[in-house]
C-alpha positions as CSV (number, residue, x, y, z in Angstrom):
1,M,-19.9,80.1,20.8
2,M,-20.9,77.7,17.8
3,E,-18.0,75.3,18.8
4,A,-18.6,75.6,22.1
5,L,-22.4,75.2,21.1
6,S,-20.9,71.4,19.3
7,W,-18.7,70.2,21.8
8,R,-21.3,70.1,24.4
9,T,-23.9,68.8,21.7
10,A,-20.9,65.5,21.0
11,C,-20.6,65.2,24.7
12,L,-23.9,64.8,25.7
13,V,-24.5,62.3,22.8
14,V,-21.5,60.5,24.2
15,L,-23.0,60.2,26.9
16,C,-26.3,59.3,26.5
17,V,-25.6,56.3,24.0
18,L,-22.9,54.7,26.2
19,P,-25.6,53.2,29.1
20,F,-26.1,51.2,25.7
21,L,-23.1,49.8,25.4
22,R,-23.2,46.1,24.6
23,P,-22.1,44.2,28.0
24,A,-20.2,41.1,27.6
25,A,-22.8,38.3,27.3
26,G,-22.2,34.5,27.3
27,I,-23.8,31.6,29.2
28,R,-22.6,28.1,30.4
29,F,-24.6,25.0,30.3
30,V,-24.1,21.1,30.9
31,I,-24.2,19.1,28.0
32,D,-24.8,15.6,28.0
33,R,-24.8,14.5,24.3
34,E,-26.1,17.0,22.0
35,E,-27.3,20.8,22.9
36,C,-28.0,23.5,20.0
37,F,-28.6,26.9,20.4
38,S,-30.2,29.8,18.3
39,H,-28.8,33.6,17.3
40,N,-30.0,35.9,15.1
41,V,-28.2,37.7,12.7
42,E,-29.7,40.8,10.9
43,Y,-27.6,42.2,8.6
44,E,-25.6,40.7,5.5
45,G,-22.0,41.1,6.0
46,D,-22.0,41.5,9.8
47,T,-18.8,39.4,11.3
48,V,-19.7,37.0,13.9
49,H,-17.5,36.0,16.7
50,V,-17.9,33.2,18.5
51,S,-15.6,31.3,21.2
52,F,-16.5,28.3,23.6
53,V,-14.5,26.8,26.3
54,V,-15.2,23.3,28.3
55,I,-14.9,24.0,31.7
56,K,-14.7,20.8,33.1
57,A,-16.4,17.2,33.4
58,D,-18.8,15.8,36.4
59,T,-16.0,13.9,38.0
60,P,-12.5,14.9,38.8
61,W,-11.6,11.7,37.9
62,H,-12.2,12.0,34.3
63,Y,-9.7,14.2,32.3
64,S,-9.3,14.0,28.8
65,E,-8.0,16.7,25.3
66,D,-10.8,15.0,23.3
67,G,-13.1,18.2,22.9
68,V,-16.9,18.5,22.0
69,D,-17.6,19.2,18.0
70,L,-19.7,22.9,17.8
71,V,-21.1,22.7,13.9
72,V,-22.3,26.2,13.0
73,K,-25.3,26.4,10.2
74,D,-26.6,28.8,8.7
75,P,-30.4,29.6,8.1
76,N,-30.7,27.4,5.2
77,G,-28.9,24.6,7.3
78,G,-25.8,25.3,5.3
79,Q,-23.4,24.6,7.4
80,V,-20.5,27.7,7.9
81,R,-17.8,25.9,10.2
82,D,-17.2,23.5,12.3
83,S,-14.5,23.0,15.4
84,R,-14.0,19.4,15.4
85,D,-12.2,18.0,19.2
86,K,-11.5,20.8,21.1
87,T,-11.7,21.7,24.7
88,S,-11.9,25.5,23.9
89,D,-11.7,27.0,20.3
90,K,-12.2,31.3,19.8
91,F,-13.0,32.1,15.7
92,D,-15.6,34.6,13.3
93,F,-17.2,34.6,10.3
94,I,-18.7,36.9,7.3
95,V,-22.8,36.4,7.5
96,Q,-23.7,35.1,3.7
97,K,-27.3,35.0,4.5
98,R,-29.1,36.7,7.6
99,G,-31.7,34.8,9.8
100,V,-31.6,32.5,13.1
101,H,-28.1,30.8,12.6
102,R,-27.9,27.6,14.6
103,F,-24.5,26.4,16.8
104,C,-24.7,22.8,17.9
105,F,-22.5,21.1,20.1
106,T,-22.0,17.2,20.5
107,N,-20.0,15.2,23.5
108,K,-18.4,12.5,22.5
109,S,-17.7,12.0,26.3
110,P,-19.7,9.5,28.8
111,Y,-19.3,12.0,31.1
112,H,-21.7,16.0,31.0
113,E,-19.4,18.4,30.2
114,T,-19.4,21.8,31.3
115,I,-19.0,24.7,28.3
116,D,-18.5,28.2,28.4
117,F,-20.2,29.4,25.5
118,D,-20.2,33.2,24.0
119,V,-21.4,34.7,20.6
120,H,-21.1,38.4,19.7
121,V,-22.4,40.0,16.3
122,G,-20.4,42.8,15.2
123,H,-22.4,45.4,12.9
124,F,-21.3,49.0,11.8
125,S,-24.1,51.0,11.2
126,Y,-23.3,54.0,8.4
127,F,-24.4,57.0,8.7
128,E,-25.2,59.1,5.1
129,Q,-24.0,62.4,4.7
130,H,-27.0,64.3,3.6
131,A,-29.5,62.9,6.3
132,K,-27.6,64.2,9.0
133,D,-26.0,67.2,10.6
134,E,-22.5,66.9,8.5
135,H,-20.4,67.8,12.1
136,F,-22.7,64.5,13.5
137,A,-22.3,62.1,11.0
138,P,-18.5,60.8,11.6
139,L,-19.1,61.1,15.2
140,F,-22.2,58.5,15.5
141,E,-19.9,56.6,13.2
142,Q,-17.0,56.5,15.6
143,I,-19.3,55.6,18.7
144,A,-20.5,52.6,16.8
145,K,-16.8,51.6,16.6
146,L,-16.0,52.1,19.9
147,D,-19.3,50.4,21.0
148,E,-17.7,47.8,18.6
149,A,-14.1,47.4,19.9
150,L,-15.1,48.0,23.9
151,Y,-17.0,45.2,22.7
152,N,-14.5,43.2,21.9
153,I,-11.8,43.5,24.6
154,Q,-14.7,41.7,26.8
155,F,-15.3,38.8,24.5
156,E,-11.4,38.2,24.8
157,Q,-11.9,39.3,28.2
158,H,-14.0,36.4,29.0
159,W,-12.7,33.6,27.1
160,L,-9.3,34.3,28.7
161,E,-11.5,34.2,31.9
162,A,-13.4,30.3,30.7
163,Q,-9.6,29.5,30.0
164,T,-8.3,30.5,33.2
165,D,-11.5,28.7,35.0
166,R,-10.9,25.6,33.2
167,Q,-6.9,25.1,34.1
168,A,-7.3,25.8,37.8
169,I,-10.4,23.2,37.6
170,L,-8.1,21.0,36.1
171,N,-5.2,21.8,38.8
172,E,-7.5,21.7,41.3
173,N,-9.0,17.9,40.0
174,M,-4.7,16.6,39.6
175,S,-4.1,17.5,43.1
176,K,-6.8,15.9,44.3
177,R,-6.0,12.3,42.1
178,A,-2.9,13.4,43.1
179,V,-3.6,12.9,47.1
180,H,-6.0,10.0,46.2
181,K,-3.1,8.4,44.2
182,A,-0.4,8.5,47.7
183,L,-3.5,7.6,50.3
184,I,-3.9,4.2,47.7
185,E,-0.4,3.8,47.2
186,S,0.2,4.4,51.4
187,A,-2.6,1.9,51.8
188,A,-1.2,-1.0,49.7
189,L,2.0,-0.6,50.7
190,I,0.9,-1.2,54.8
191,A,-1.6,-4.1,53.6
192,A,1.8,-5.8,51.7
193,S,4.0,-5.3,54.2
194,V,1.2,-6.7,57.2
195,I,1.0,-9.6,54.2
196,Q,5.0,-10.4,54.3
197,V,5.1,-10.6,58.5
198,Y,1.8,-12.8,58.5
199,L,3.4,-15.0,56.6
200,L,7.2,-14.8,57.9
201,R,5.3,-15.7,61.2
202,R,3.9,-18.3,60.0
203,L,6.9,-19.7,58.0
204,F,8.7,-20.2,61.5
205,E,6.4,-21.5,63.4
206,R,6.6,-24.0,60.5
207,K,10.0,-24.0,61.1
208,L,9.4,-24.2,64.9
209,G,7.1,-26.8,65.1
210,T,9.2,-29.5,62.7
211,S,12.4,-28.8,64.7
212,R,10.4,-29.7,67.9
213,V,9.7,-32.9,66.1
């Protein structure tokens, strides 16, 4: 009877916690030269997961692998991590000082760039044995780990989707450039043919005029 009650209680706890699992969160923004974002980290020792992908430029004719710079700074302004000249990157770091961390992007390209950016803070809450029932302390800890594992999967999926979007846009732009290049080459070939015909006609007209004289 007590075992059945414990299982019912455990199921009830899981059902109550599941609606509060954190959804995958990311933003897409357009950068001109520099853009900074802030994220508060409440606990030292937490793991911060970061990912970004340069989705596209504001012109289909621009294609470059120069990428952007990302610099991460702690609450005191000290540099924690940086990523230079990359079109996409994914990394994590351990928080040494809790507080507001800044994530600053720098665009060296003359064009506006669209960037997909995602930040997630991984934190485990450990429940003391004397503060909770001995059967529920491990359960709450496993739920916290499950929450983190699910979000890590969503974090990875979000990054892969951004990579797929970038590749699709690059392929579309390359196709457009190929079509435009073919049209320009065709127009140039037609123009050259017309000029050749015109020059040949002038040449024959001059020869005919000379022979008549």
